[in-house]
N, C-alpha and C positions, 0 to 999 in steps of 0.2 A: 285260796287253796280249796276251801269247802265248796265254792262254786264250781271249780273244775271237777271235783269228785262227783258232785251232784249232776253235772252235765254228762260225765262219762257214764254214770249209772243210768241216767235217763235215756241216753242214746242206745245203750245195750238193751234196756227194757223195750224201748220203742221199736228197735229192730226186730226183736222177737215177737212183739205184738202186731207188727205190720203184716205178718203172713196172712194172706186172705185167700179164700176159696174162689173169689170172683176174679177172673182173668181181666186185667186192666193194662193199659199202656202207660204205666207209671211205676216209680219206685218210691216207697213211702218210708221216710225216716223222720220221726217226730222228735222235737226238742221240748223239754219241760223245764221252766225256770221258776224261781220263787220271787221274781221281780218283774214288773210290767214293762212292756216296750214303750218307748217314747211315743208321743202323738204322731200320727201319720203326717208326712210332709205334703204340701200342696204341689201337685204336678199339673202342668198344662197338658191335656190329652190331645195329641195331634189328630188331624182330620183322618177319617177312616181310609184304610188302604185295601184294595181288592186282594183277596187271598190271604189276609193277615188278621190277627186278633190282637188287641192291645192288652198286655199284661201289666197291670198297675204296679208302681213301686211299692216296696215293703221294707219293714225292719227285719233283718235276719240277724244271725249271731256269728261273730268272727272274733276269735281269741278272747272269749268270755265277755264280749261287749256287744251291744247292739250296733249294727252297721246298716246304713241305708243302701238298698239296692234300687237303682232308678228303674222306672218303667221301661218296657221294651216291646217290640213287635214279635209275635210268635206266628209262624206259618200255620195257616188254617189246616185242620185235619178233618176231612169229611167224615161224618158219623160220630165225631167226638165233640165234647164241649170243654172249654178251658175253665178250670176252677182256680182262681188266684190264691196266692199265699195269704195266710192270715194267722192271727194270734187269737186264741180262745181262752177266756178266764174259766178255769176249772178248779173249784174249791179255793184254796189259797195259793194256787200255782197258775202259771201261764203256759199254754201248750201252743207250739208253733207247728203249722201244717204247711209244707211247701206246695206251691202251685203245681197243678198237674193236668194232664189231658185224661178225661174219663169218657167212657161210652156215653153218648148223648142221653140214653134212657136210664143211666145209673148215676146216682149221686150218693156218696157215702156219708156226707156231712149232714 
């Protein structure tokens, strides 16, 4: 129950904090948890495809549990770079940042 309340409060705070003055082609909703994600799973990265970028698999959150989302292809967007999903250890919490397309000259992380 406490994890659900923490998740709800974290989502609300992250939604408010994600307002940015930089115009980007992404929507940012962060998740903060007090427990680490499992170790990444090994995935075989397929051979490159013309016009696509490989987005590696990652641990997301579904129903208060970590859930593995397999890697997939993203259609290339000229002038943009793909920044994959990741977990960052911040203090005694873990922050999840969803993958996004950002302008090639801008990197917020």
